[in-house]
BALOBA-1460 file (C-alpha; in Angstrom, 3 decimals):
// residues 122
<rec num="1" residu="x" x="-28.558" y="112.440" z="-30.017"/>
<rec num="2" residu="x" x="-26.081" y="110.748" z="-31.957"/>
<rec num="3" residu="x" x="-23.101" y="109.406" z="-30.871"/>
<rec num="4" residu="x" x="-19.413" y="111.321" z="-31.646"/>
<rec num="5" residu="x" x="-16.260" y="109.828" z="-31.973"/>
<rec num="6" residu="x" x="-12.904" y="111.376" z="-32.176"/>
<rec num="7" residu="x" x="-10.339" y="109.196" z="-34.341"/>
<rec num="8" residu="x" x="-6.446" y="110.598" z="-33.255"/>
<rec num="9" residu="x" x="-4.181" y="109.054" z="-35.658"/>
<rec num="10" residu="x" x="-1.122" y="110.039" z="-37.733"/>
<rec num="11" residu="x" x="-1.610" y="107.501" z="-41.148"/>
<rec num="12" residu="x" x="-4.209" y="109.751" z="-43.055"/>
<rec num="13" residu="x" x="-5.424" y="106.452" z="-44.905"/>
<rec num="14" residu="x" x="-6.791" y="105.114" z="-41.454"/>
<rec num="15" residu="x" x="-8.296" y="108.275" z="-40.456"/>
<rec num="16" residu="x" x="-10.174" y="108.223" z="-43.359"/>
<rec num="17" residu="x" x="-11.459" y="104.576" z="-43.642"/>
<rec num="18" residu="x" x="-12.449" y="104.367" z="-39.945"/>
<rec num="19" residu="x" x="-14.422" y="107.570" z="-40.423"/>
<rec num="20" residu="x" x="-16.259" y="106.508" z="-43.417"/>
<rec num="21" residu="x" x="-16.964" y="103.148" z="-41.492"/>
<rec num="22" residu="x" x="-18.265" y="104.637" z="-38.553"/>
<rec num="23" residu="x" x="-19.948" y="107.406" z="-40.014"/>
<rec num="24" residu="x" x="-22.255" y="104.531" z="-42.022"/>
<rec num="25" residu="x" x="-22.467" y="103.280" z="-38.990"/>
<rec num="26" residu="x" x="-24.761" y="106.367" z="-37.578"/>
<rec num="27" residu="x" x="-21.753" y="107.679" z="-35.507"/>
<rec num="28" residu="x" x="-20.785" y="111.939" z="-35.884"/>
<rec num="29" residu="x" x="-16.957" y="111.135" z="-36.256"/>
<rec num="30" residu="x" x="-14.070" y="114.077" z="-36.219"/>
<rec num="31" residu="x" x="-10.686" y="113.208" z="-37.003"/>
<rec num="32" residu="x" x="-7.222" y="114.563" z="-36.115"/>
<rec num="33" residu="x" x="-3.496" y="113.433" z="-36.836"/>
<rec num="34" residu="x" x="-2.384" y="116.390" z="-33.832"/>
<rec num="35" residu="x" x="-2.535" y="114.608" z="-30.831"/>
<rec num="36" residu="x" x="-2.411" y="117.538" z="-28.548"/>
<rec num="37" residu="x" x="-5.713" y="117.994" z="-30.087"/>
<rec num="38" residu="x" x="-6.645" y="115.173" z="-28.065"/>
<rec num="39" residu="x" x="-6.220" y="117.475" z="-25.375"/>
<rec num="40" residu="x" x="-8.247" y="119.976" z="-26.009"/>
<rec num="41" residu="x" x="-11.788" y="118.451" z="-26.204"/>
<rec num="42" residu="x" x="-12.826" y="120.001" z="-22.792"/>
<rec num="43" residu="x" x="-14.965" y="122.626" z="-24.462"/>
<rec num="44" residu="x" x="-17.078" y="120.183" z="-26.846"/>
<rec num="45" residu="x" x="-16.237" y="116.318" z="-25.322"/>
<rec num="46" residu="x" x="-17.053" y="113.610" z="-27.841"/>
<rec num="47" residu="x" x="-18.888" y="110.035" z="-26.289"/>
<rec num="48" residu="x" x="-15.336" y="108.181" z="-26.903"/>
<rec num="49" residu="x" x="-11.929" y="108.611" z="-28.206"/>
<rec num="50" residu="x" x="-10.341" y="105.814" z="-30.685"/>
<rec num="51" residu="x" x="-6.837" y="106.847" z="-30.221"/>
<rec num="52" residu="x" x="-3.490" y="105.186" z="-31.431"/>
<rec num="53" residu="x" x="-0.497" y="104.781" z="-29.585"/>
<rec num="54" residu="x" x="2.166" y="106.305" z="-31.729"/>
<rec num="55" residu="x" x="1.419" y="109.282" z="-33.115"/>
<rec num="56" residu="x" x="4.405" y="111.397" z="-34.656"/>
<rec num="57" residu="x" x="6.297" y="111.349" z="-32.182"/>
<rec num="58" residu="x" x="3.818" y="111.539" z="-29.239"/>
<rec num="59" residu="x" x="3.158" y="108.833" z="-27.097"/>
<rec num="60" residu="x" x="-0.655" y="107.995" z="-27.125"/>
<rec num="61" residu="x" x="-0.124" y="106.131" z="-23.591"/>
<rec num="62" residu="x" x="0.195" y="109.723" z="-22.042"/>
<rec num="63" residu="x" x="-2.256" y="111.134" z="-23.539"/>
<rec num="64" residu="x" x="-4.864" y="108.496" z="-22.398"/>
<rec num="65" residu="x" x="-3.032" y="108.983" z="-18.775"/>
<rec num="66" residu="x" x="-3.301" y="112.758" z="-18.759"/>
<rec num="67" residu="x" x="-6.738" y="112.468" z="-20.229"/>
<rec num="68" residu="x" x="-8.370" y="109.765" z="-17.130"/>
<rec num="69" residu="x" x="-6.514" y="111.799" z="-14.713"/>
<rec num="70" residu="x" x="-8.520" y="114.796" z="-15.661"/>
<rec num="71" residu="x" x="-11.970" y="115.739" z="-13.952"/>
<rec num="72" residu="x" x="-13.524" y="117.243" z="-17.061"/>
<rec num="73" residu="x" x="-12.083" y="114.322" z="-19.342"/>
<rec num="74" residu="x" x="-11.808" y="111.451" z="-16.885"/>
<rec num="75" residu="x" x="-15.678" y="109.991" z="-17.839"/>
<rec num="76" residu="x" x="-14.535" y="110.247" z="-21.881"/>
<rec num="77" residu="x" x="-14.308" y="106.234" z="-22.842"/>
<rec num="78" residu="x" x="-10.661" y="105.730" z="-24.828"/>
<rec num="79" residu="x" x="-10.166" y="102.998" z="-26.861"/>
<rec num="80" residu="x" x="-6.497" y="102.392" z="-28.007"/>
<rec num="81" residu="x" x="-5.202" y="101.509" z="-31.360"/>
<rec num="82" residu="x" x="-1.896" y="99.498" z="-32.078"/>
<rec num="83" residu="x" x="0.012" y="97.261" z="-34.342"/>
<rec num="84" residu="x" x="2.227" y="96.496" z="-30.922"/>
<rec num="85" residu="x" x="1.364" y="92.644" z="-29.974"/>
<rec num="86" residu="x" x="1.262" y="93.811" z="-26.072"/>
<rec num="87" residu="x" x="-1.931" y="96.390" z="-26.644"/>
<rec num="88" residu="x" x="-3.989" y="94.548" z="-24.245"/>
<rec num="89" residu="x" x="-1.488" y="95.346" z="-21.864"/>
<rec num="90" residu="x" x="-0.532" y="98.415" z="-22.880"/>
<rec num="91" residu="x" x="-4.613" y="99.605" z="-22.633"/>
<rec num="92" residu="x" x="-4.681" y="98.407" z="-18.889"/>
<rec num="93" residu="x" x="-1.555" y="100.004" z="-17.922"/>
<rec num="94" residu="x" x="-2.897" y="103.217" z="-19.670"/>
<rec num="95" residu="x" x="-6.444" y="103.188" z="-18.126"/>
<rec num="96" residu="x" x="-7.882" y="103.302" z="-21.219"/>
<rec num="97" residu="x" x="-11.272" y="101.125" z="-22.044"/>
<rec num="98" residu="x" x="-10.872" y="99.163" z="-24.535"/>
<rec num="99" residu="x" x="-8.008" y="98.294" z="-27.560"/>
<rec num="100" residu="x" x="-8.269" y="97.251" z="-31.023"/>
<rec num="101" residu="x" x="-5.326" y="95.520" z="-32.313"/>
<rec num="102" residu="x" x="-4.083" y="96.940" z="-35.808"/>
<rec num="103" residu="x" x="-4.643" y="95.575" z="-38.257"/>
<rec num="104" residu="x" x="-8.173" y="94.780" z="-36.833"/>
<rec num="105" residu="x" x="-11.223" y="93.662" z="-39.159"/>
<rec num="106" residu="x" x="-14.341" y="96.357" z="-39.346"/>
<rec num="107" residu="x" x="-16.964" y="94.195" z="-37.395"/>
<rec num="108" residu="x" x="-14.037" y="93.635" z="-34.409"/>
<rec num="109" residu="x" x="-13.747" y="97.557" z="-34.501"/>
<rec num="110" residu="x" x="-17.442" y="98.162" z="-34.776"/>
<rec num="111" residu="x" x="-18.076" y="95.763" z="-31.857"/>
<rec num="112" residu="x" x="-15.300" y="96.735" z="-29.473"/>
<rec num="113" residu="x" x="-16.920" y="101.066" z="-29.782"/>
<rec num="114" residu="x" x="-20.275" y="99.232" z="-29.532"/>
<rec num="115" residu="x" x="-19.397" y="96.875" z="-26.526"/>
<rec num="116" residu="x" x="-17.639" y="100.503" z="-24.865"/>
<rec num="117" residu="x" x="-21.184" y="102.316" z="-25.298"/>
<rec num="118" residu="x" x="-22.905" y="99.913" z="-24.172"/>
<rec num="119" residu="x" x="-21.005" y="99.385" z="-20.655"/>
<rec num="120" residu="x" x="-22.418" y="103.126" z="-19.808"/>
<rec num="121" residu="x" x="-19.138" y="104.673" z="-19.677"/>
<rec num="122" residu="x" x="-20.279" y="107.592" z="-22.299"/>
């Protein structure tokens, strides 16, 4: 079974590039620029969510906290993405399972995703 990832970012370029990278690594990828779509994953949950912390006026930290507080989505690993220099602290405070600092290296992105999947949280 392929591992499914939802990418949520309001930058179409990032959505496209990250989707291509992850699909080439064998992941099934869905992407959205709509932060509210992330909160609607209960019926068909992905194996992992890559979530930008600032999406068109919506705070990804709040979305992450909502996902982690809901028993139907709390098991889904969330990796926060941001250019914010405090991304490590933000991820920890939000209950995220990991973080990616923008700009990122492709290998760092893949390694972070593989690490979260390997930790057994998926």
